[in-house]
C-alpha positions as CSV (number, residue, x, y, z in Angstrom):
1,M,-13.5,-0.8,-7.4
2,S,-10.5,-3.1,-7.1
3,K,-7.9,-2.8,-4.4
4,T,-4.5,-1.3,-5.3
5,P,-1.9,-4.0,-5.3
6,S,0.8,-3.8,-2.7
7,I,4.3,-5.0,-2.4
8,I,7.1,-5.2,0.2
9,I,10.5,-4.4,-1.2
10,V,13.0,-6.2,1.0
11,G,16.4,-4.6,0.6
12,A,15.1,-1.2,-0.5
13,S,17.9,1.3,-0.9
14,R,18.3,5.1,-1.0
15,D,21.0,4.5,-3.7
16,R,19.1,5.1,-7.0
17,S,21.6,2.8,-8.9
18,K,20.6,-0.2,-6.9
19,F,17.8,-2.6,-7.9
20,G,16.3,-2.2,-4.4
21,N,15.7,1.4,-5.2
22,K,14.7,0.8,-8.9
23,A,12.0,-1.6,-7.7
24,V,10.5,1.0,-5.4
25,R,10.4,3.5,-8.2
26,A,9.1,1.0,-10.8
27,Y,6.2,-0.2,-8.6
28,L,5.3,3.4,-7.6
29,S,5.2,4.4,-11.3
30,K,2.7,1.6,-11.9
31,G,0.4,2.8,-9.0
32,W,1.2,0.1,-6.5
33,T,1.3,0.6,-2.8
34,V,5.0,0.1,-1.8
35,F,6.4,-0.8,1.5
36,P,10.3,-0.5,1.6
37,V,12.0,-2.7,4.1
38,N,15.6,-2.0,5.2
39,P,16.6,-1.7,8.9
40,N,19.3,0.8,7.9
41,C,17.1,3.4,6.2
42,E,14.5,5.9,7.5
43,E,13.0,6.5,4.1
44,V,13.3,5.5,0.5
45,E,12.0,7.7,-2.3
46,G,9.9,9.7,0.1
47,L,8.3,6.6,1.7
48,R,8.7,5.4,5.3
49,C,11.2,2.5,5.3
50,Y,10.3,-0.3,7.7
51,R,12.8,-2.1,9.8
52,S,11.0,-5.5,9.2
53,P,7.9,-6.9,7.6
54,E,6.3,-7.2,11.0
55,E,5.9,-3.4,11.2
56,I,3.7,-3.3,8.0
57,G,-0.1,-3.4,8.2
58,G,-2.5,-3.8,5.4
59,N,-1.7,-7.4,4.2
60,P,0.5,-6.7,1.2
61,E,0.1,-9.6,-1.2
62,Y,3.5,-9.5,-2.9
63,A,7.1,-9.2,-1.8
64,A,10.4,-8.8,-3.8
65,L,13.7,-9.9,-2.3
66,Y,16.8,-7.8,-3.0
67,V,18.9,-9.3,-0.3
68,P,21.3,-12.4,-0.2
69,P,19.5,-15.7,0.3
70,S,20.8,-16.0,3.9
71,I,18.9,-12.8,4.9
72,G,15.8,-13.6,2.7
73,I,15.3,-17.0,4.2
74,R,15.3,-15.5,7.7
75,L,12.5,-13.0,6.7
76,L,10.2,-15.5,4.9
77,A,8.1,-16.3,8.0
78,S,7.5,-12.7,8.8
79,L,6.5,-12.1,5.1
80,A,4.0,-14.9,5.3
81,K,2.6,-13.6,8.5
82,A,2.3,-10.2,6.9
83,G,0.0,-11.8,4.3
84,V,2.4,-12.1,1.3
85,K,1.2,-14.8,-1.1
86,T,3.7,-14.3,-3.9
87,V,7.4,-13.6,-3.4
88,Y,9.7,-12.5,-6.2
89,V,13.1,-14.0,-5.7
90,N,15.3,-11.7,-7.8
91,P,18.6,-12.8,-9.4
92,G,21.2,-13.2,-6.6
93,A,18.5,-13.7,-3.9
94,E,17.8,-17.3,-4.7
95,S,18.7,-20.5,-3.1
96,D,17.1,-24.0,-3.1
97,E,16.5,-23.7,0.6
98,L,14.8,-20.3,0.3
99,V,12.5,-21.5,-2.4
100,A,11.6,-24.7,-0.4
101,E,10.9,-22.6,2.7
102,A,8.7,-20.1,0.8
103,K,6.6,-23.1,-0.5
104,R,6.5,-24.7,2.9
105,L,5.1,-21.4,4.3
106,G,2.4,-21.3,1.7
107,M,3.9,-18.7,-0.6
108,K,4.4,-18.9,-4.3
109,P,8.1,-18.1,-5.1
110,V,8.7,-16.6,-8.5
111,L,12.3,-16.7,-9.6
112,A,12.4,-13.6,-11.8
113,C,13.1,-9.9,-11.9
114,S,10.2,-8.3,-10.1
115,I,10.7,-5.1,-12.1
116,R,10.4,-6.8,-15.4
117,A,7.4,-8.6,-14.1
118,I,5.4,-5.3,-14.3
119,D,6.8,-4.5,-17.7
120,V,9.4,-2.0,-16.7
121,N,13.0,-2.1,-18.0
122,P,15.3,-1.6,-15.0
123,E,18.0,-0.3,-17.2
124,L,15.8,2.7,-18.0
125,L,15.3,3.7,-14.3
C-alpha cells in the first residue's frame, strides 16, 4: 500500500477566492494530506492551520508557495527541515534568489501552478 502524498500550502487562506484556499481544496479533492500554513489563521477548510512548517510532523514531501518571494525565501529552511523535497513556486511567489536557495537546500523548485500540476483547473474551484 503506497503512502498518501502530502503537501504544505504556505499562504493558505480562509478566503475561497484566493489561490491559497483553492490549493487546499484541490489537493484535498485528490486525496492528498494537506497542511495549511498561515500564522493568521486557526483553520482553513476544516483543517488545522499551522503557524509555521516547524509545527508539522509526518515529513510532507511537497510544498506550494502562495506568498511573496520575500516571505517564501525566509521559510525555505524550515520547509527543508520538515522533509519537503519538491516546492511549487506559484506565479507571483518566484524570485531568482528563492529558486537558488531552494536548490542550495536540496529541494527541487518547480515554477508552475501547483493546482494545475494535479490536473485541476483553479478557475473551476
